[in-house]
C-alpha positions in Angstrom: 11.3 4.4 2.1 13.5 5.6 -0.6 13.1 6.5 -4.2 13.1 3.8 -6.8 12.2 1.4 -4.2 9.5 -1.5 -4.1 8.6 -3.2 -1.3 4.8 -5.7 -1.2 3.0 -5.1 1.7 1.4 -7.6 3.3 -2.0 -8.2 5.6 -2.9 -11.2 7.8 -6.3 -11.5 9.5 -8.0 -14.1 11.7 -10.9 -15.6 9.3 -10.1 -13.2 6.5 -9.2 -15.1 3.6 -5.9 -13.0 2.4 -6.4 -13.3 -1.6 -9.2 -10.8 -1.5 -7.8 -8.0 0.7 -7.0 -4.4 -1.9 -4.5 -2.5 -2.0 -4.7 1.2 -3.1 -2.6 4.7 -2.0 -4.5 8.2 -1.2 -1.1 10.0 -3.8 -0.1 8.0 -6.4 2.2 10.2 -6.9 4.0 8.9 -4.0 4.0 5.5 -4.6 2.0 3.6 -6.9 0.4 0.4 -5.9 -0.8 -3.0 -7.7 -4.3 -3.3 -6.4 -4.4 -7.3 -6.0 -0.9 -8.0 -5.2 0.0 -5.4 -2.7 3.7 -4.2 -4.2 4.1 -1.0 -4.2 6.5 1.5 -5.9 8.2 4.8 -4.1 7.4 7.6 -7.5 8.5 10.8 -5.6 9.4 12.7 -2.4 6.8 13.0 0.1 4.1 10.9 2.3 1.4 8.8 1.5 -0.9 6.4 2.5 -1.5 2.4 0.9 -4.9 1.3 2.3 -5.5 -2.3 2.2 -9.7 -3.1 2.9 -12.1 -5.8 1.9 -15.2 -4.9 2.1 -16.5 -2.0 5.0 -13.2 -2.6 6.8 -9.8 -0.1 6.4 -6.5 0.0 7.8 -3.8 2.8 6.3 -0.8 2.3 7.3 1.5 5.5 6.1 4.6 5.5 3.8 7.3 8.7 3.7 9.9 8.5 0.7 12.4 10.0 0.6 15.3 10.8 -1.7 
């Protein structure tokens, strides 16, 4: 991704109500994400992880932000 870019993350799962999936990032200084919608915006260069979680199930997606 590039600086200032937005992207909406989505997830799919068999037998899962995807509207109940929540989103977060590990470094809010690099990527900020809306917990409910999955819409993210990059804030600075570097790498970060976007985390999708549903109950005890979590999945991470590595995001690299360049200028």
